[in-house]
C-alpha positions as a printed NumPy array, in Angstrom:
array([[ 122.743,    8.659, -111.844],
       [ 122.26 ,    8.336, -115.588],
       [ 122.401,   11.954, -116.76 ],
       [ 120.837,   12.822, -120.092],
       [ 120.28 ,   16.13 , -121.912],
       [ 117.893,   17.951, -119.614],
       [ 115.041,   19.674, -121.41 ],
       [ 113.809,   22.448, -119.119],
       [ 110.666,   24.515, -118.826],
       [ 111.236,   28.105, -119.922],
       [ 109.473,   30.996, -118.226],
       [ 108.232,   33.549, -120.768],
       [ 108.213,   37.303, -120.154],
       [ 105.794,   39.439, -122.139],
       [ 106.965,   43.037, -121.886],
       [ 106.086,   45.947, -124.163],
       [ 109.576,   46.031, -125.683],
       [ 109.225,   42.48 , -127.03 ],
       [ 108.277,   41.301, -130.485],
       [ 107.778,   37.953, -132.24 ],
       [ 111.392,   37.097, -133.117],
       [ 111.738,   34.315, -130.521],
       [ 108.811,   32.228, -131.791],
       [ 109.335,   33.104, -135.468],
       [ 113.126,   33.098, -135.905],
       [ 113.908,   30.419, -133.34 ],
       [ 110.929,   28.255, -134.265],
       [ 109.609,   28.145, -130.716],
       [ 106.08 ,   26.75 , -130.557],
       [ 103.679,   27.044, -127.65 ],
       [ 104.517,   30.642, -126.768],
       [ 101.702,   33.083, -126.034],
       [ 100.302,   35.486, -128.616],
       [ 101.497,   39.076, -128.458],
       [ 104.93 ,   40.402, -127.602],
       [ 107.453,   37.926, -126.232],
       [ 110.304,   39.909, -124.73 ],
       [ 112.272,   37.109, -123.057],
       [ 112.429,   33.361, -122.591],
       [ 114.484,   32.195, -119.64 ],
       [ 116.186,   29.094, -121.016],
       [ 118.001,   28.092, -117.817],
       [ 116.614,   29.698, -114.676],
       [ 116.726,   29.21 , -110.946],
       [ 115.27 ,   32.649, -110.214],
       [ 112.839,   32.576, -107.295],
       [ 109.319,   32.027, -108.63 ],
       [ 110.594,   31.417, -112.179],
       [ 112.731,   28.336, -111.771],
       [ 113.007,   25.708, -114.478],
       [ 111.708,   22.163, -114.158],
       [ 112.878,   19.114, -116.057],
       [ 110.253,   18.266, -118.685],
       [ 110.892,   14.603, -119.41 ],
       [ 112.788,   11.467, -118.527],
       [ 113.57 ,   10.039, -115.122],
       [ 113.991,   13.508, -113.605],
       [ 110.721,   14.949, -114.999],
       [ 109.131,   17.43 , -112.624],
       [ 112.287,   18.036, -110.603],
       [ 113.413,   21.653, -110.296],
       [ 116.823,   22.893, -111.301],
       [ 117.275,   24.057, -107.7  ],
       [ 116.566,   20.6  , -106.289],
       [ 119.037,   18.994, -108.667],
       [ 121.69 ,   21.618, -107.92 ],
       [ 121.376,   21.015, -104.19 ],
       [ 121.417,   17.217, -104.534],
       [ 124.056,   16.904, -107.287],
       [ 126.225,   20.053, -107.262],
       [ 129.371,   18.392, -108.659],
       [ 127.493,   17.002, -111.646],
       [ 125.639,   20.216, -112.508],
       [ 128.01 ,   23.046, -111.631],
       [ 131.385,   21.405, -111.153],
       [ 133.492,   20.006, -108.329],
       [ 133.761,   22.207, -105.263],
       [ 131.023,   24.694, -106.205],
       [ 128.381,   24.893, -103.501],
       [ 125.419,   27.173, -103.117],
       [ 121.675,   26.99 , -102.724],
       [ 120.921,   27.858, -106.374],
       [ 122.057,   27.134, -109.902],
       [ 124.518,   29.989, -110.532],
       [ 123.545,   30.947, -114.076],
       [ 120.558,   32.525, -115.812],
       [ 120.456,   32.267, -119.594],
       [ 117.802,   33.885, -121.723],
       [ 116.849,   34.989, -125.188],
       [ 115.832,   38.639, -125.384],
       [ 113.828,   40.161, -128.233],
       [ 114.373,   43.889, -127.892],
       [ 112.04 ,   44.745, -130.752],
       [ 111.6  ,   48.186, -129.161],
       [ 114.111,   50.112, -127.008],
       [ 114.656,   48.627, -123.549],
       [ 113.529,   50.757, -120.606],
       [ 116.472,   52.303, -118.762],
       [ 115.309,   50.858, -115.418],
       [ 115.813,   47.356, -116.842],
       [ 119.151,   47.89 , -118.537],
       [ 120.927,   51.104, -117.523],
       [ 123.487,   52.806, -119.717],
       [ 127.202,   52.442, -118.823],
       [ 127.278,   55.557, -116.617],
       [ 124.238,   54.554, -114.567],
       [ 125.512,   50.994, -114.221],
       [ 128.857,   52.239, -112.83 ],
       [ 127.073,   54.541, -110.358],
       [ 124.837,   51.817, -108.985]])
């Protein structure tokens, strides 16, 4: 397969703690009006998985490609049903709710 830089769709999360830093500081066009809390740059999360936007693999999901070409995407010997990494930009314009990101003590307890 002729691999090329994969440009992926990016799910957008509009939560109350978000602001406008992602579209304004990162120059991201096409994002919705209002607060943009997160963009999931590489995602294979159920219901929010990325798709390839262009080229020969356009329309294919990251999950499909991971299952069909695991050595090429995640490295030799790694197997699993999903792409093992989620990367995102977060604009925490306002404080994050504790239920989303617990403090150190709560994280250790749970």
